ROGUMAR-363056 format. One record per residue (C-alpha): x, y, z; residue number from 1; residue in one letter. Coordinates in steps of 0.02 Angstrom, whole numbers, always signed. Each point is the difference from the previous one (the first is absolute). Layout:
! residues N
c1->X, c2->Y, c3->Z, k->NUM, r->a
...
//
This chain:
! residues 101
c1->-662, c2->-1219, c3->-1463, k->1, r->m
c1->+12, c2->+4, c3->+198, k->2, r->k
c1->+173, c2->-75, c3->+0, k->3, r->k
c1->+63, c2->+130, c3->-121, k->4, r->i
c1->-77, c2->+137, c3->+106, k->5, r->l
c1->+71, c2->-65, c3->+157, k->6, r->l
c1->+175, c2->-12, c3->-83, k->7, r->i
c1->-12, c2->+175, c3->-65, k->8, r->a
c1->-58, c2->+63, c3->+175, k->9, r->l
c1->+152, c2->-92, c3->+80, k->10, r->s
c1->+123, c2->+84, c3->-122, k->11, r->l
c1->-67, c2->+163, c3->+33, k->12, r->v
c1->+15, c2->-15, c3->+190, k->13, r->l
c1->+175, c2->-69, c3->-20, k->14, r->l
c1->+48, c2->+145, c3->-114, k->15, r->s
c1->-56, c2->+137, c3->+128, k->16, r->c
c1->+168, c2->-34, c3->+102, k->17, r->g
c1->-81, c2->+10, c3->+167, k->18, r->t
c1->+122, c2->-115, c3->+87, k->19, r->t
c1->+28, c2->+5, c3->+187, k->20, r->t
c1->+167, c2->+101, c3->-18, k->21, r->s
c1->-92, c2->+140, c3->-106, k->22, r->s
c1->-140, c2->+4, c3->+130, k->23, r->i
c1->+126, c2->+28, c3->+135, k->24, r->d
c1->+85, c2->+129, c3->-101, k->25, r->e
c1->-157, c2->+93, c3->-22, k->26, r->i
c1->-44, c2->-16, c3->+183, k->27, r->r
c1->+171, c2->+71, c3->+49, k->28, r->e
c1->-27, c2->+146, c3->-121, k->29, r->r
c1->-165, c2->+32, c3->+81, k->30, r->l
c1->+79, c2->+3, c3->+176, k->31, r->e
c1->+143, c2->+114, c3->-56, k->32, r->v
c1->-131, c2->+113, c3->-76, k->33, r->n
c1->-107, c2->+3, c3->+153, k->34, r->k
c1->+147, c2->+49, c3->+106, k->35, r->c
c1->+60, c2->+135, c3->-123, k->36, r->r
c1->-180, c2->+81, c3->+2, k->37, r->l
c1->-2, c2->+0, c3->+188, k->38, r->n
c1->+173, c2->+82, c3->+8, k->39, r->r
c1->-48, c2->+128, c3->-121, k->40, r->e
c1->-160, c2->+39, c3->+98, k->41, r->e
c1->+117, c2->+22, c3->+155, k->42, r->v
c1->+108, c2->+122, c3->-98, k->43, r->i
c1->-155, c2->+96, c3->-57, k->44, r->f
c1->-71, c2->+10, c3->+181, k->45, r->q
c1->+171, c2->+55, c3->+70, k->46, r->m
c1->+32, c2->+133, c3->-137, k->47, r->r
c1->-186, c2->+65, c3->+37, k->48, r->d
c1->+28, c2->+15, c3->+187, k->49, r->h
c1->+178, c2->+72, c3->-21, k->50, r->e
c1->-69, c2->+131, c3->-121, k->51, r->y
c1->-140, c2->+44, c3->+126, k->52, r->l
c1->+107, c2->+4, c3->+146, k->53, r->q
c1->+154, c2->+75, c3->-93, k->54, r->d
c1->+120, c2->-131, c3->+68, k->55, r->t
c1->+101, c2->-152, c3->-57, k->56, r->t
c1->-18, c2->-166, c3->+82, k->57, r->y
c1->+157, c2->-106, c3->+36, k->58, r->t
c1->-106, c2->-151, c3->+49, k->59, r->e
c1->-170, c2->-69, c3->-54, k->60, r->i
c1->-130, c2->+105, c3->+95, k->61, r->p
c1->-94, c2->-134, c3->+93, k->62, r->g
c1->-129, c2->+111, c3->+78, k->63, r->f
c1->-60, c2->+75, c3->-169, k->64, r->l
c1->-23, c2->-147, c3->-115, k->65, r->l
c1->-121, c2->-144, c3->-4, k->66, r->e
c1->+63, c2->-167, c3->+80, k->67, r->d
c1->-8, c2->-88, c3->-166, k->68, r->s
c1->+134, c2->+117, c3->-74, k->69, r->l
c1->+138, c2->-46, c3->+124, k->70, r->y
c1->+27, c2->-177, c3->-66, k->71, r->t
c1->+25, c2->-102, c3->-154, k->72, r->c
c1->-172, c2->-72, c3->-55, k->73, r->p
c1->+81, c2->-164, c3->-48, k->74, r->s
c1->+109, c2->-38, c3->+151, k->75, r->s
c1->-62, c2->+113, c3->+137, k->76, r->g
c1->+177, c2->+64, c3->+33, k->77, r->e
c1->+20, c2->+186, c3->+44, k->78, r->f
c1->+75, c2->+125, c3->-132, k->79, r->y
c1->+154, c2->+97, c3->+34, k->80, r->s
c1->+45, c2->+179, c3->-48, k->81, r->l
c1->+176, c2->+12, c3->-67, k->82, r->v
c1->+81, c2->+171, c3->-17, k->83, r->m
c1->+148, c2->+28, c3->-110, k->84, r->d
c1->+41, c2->+187, c3->+3, k->85, r->g
c1->-149, c2->+86, c3->-67, k->86, r->d
c1->-77, c2->-158, c3->-79, k->87, r->d
c1->-117, c2->-101, c3->+99, k->88, r->r
c1->-78, c2->-174, c3->-42, k->89, r->s
c1->-124, c2->-122, c3->+77, k->90, r->i
c1->+73, c2->-172, c3->-5, k->91, r->e
c1->-86, c2->-163, c3->+15, k->92, r->c
c1->+90, c2->-130, c3->+107, k->93, r->p
c1->-76, c2->-141, c3->-94, k->94, r->s
c1->+103, c2->+46, c3->-158, k->95, r->g
c1->-149, c2->+78, c3->-99, k->96, r->h
c1->+113, c2->+154, c3->-38, k->97, r->g
c1->-3, c2->+173, c3->+54, k->98, r->d
c1->-87, c2->+163, c3->-47, k->99, r->s
c1->+107, c2->+159, c3->-4, k->100, r->s
c1->-64, c2->+180, c3->+32, k->101, r->f
//
């Protein structure tokens, strides 16, 4: 009976599909999402300050935001503000994407 239970448990664990590659993919998605949420917080804070001060920033306002918002939480690299006409976006230099506003 114990052998059957161990075999059944082994089959269940194998069928879960938690291989090293899928764990790495999940970890990468989490890193991308952490970065995206951080960029969106930067945008939220910038828009709030722009509204209150009736201005438009052409670079990330370092003096107004928390230190943790300037960099990608995964790599520690500084974000950049890219302007294209009236469109602006915060880009991650680590390749986690950009957030437009």
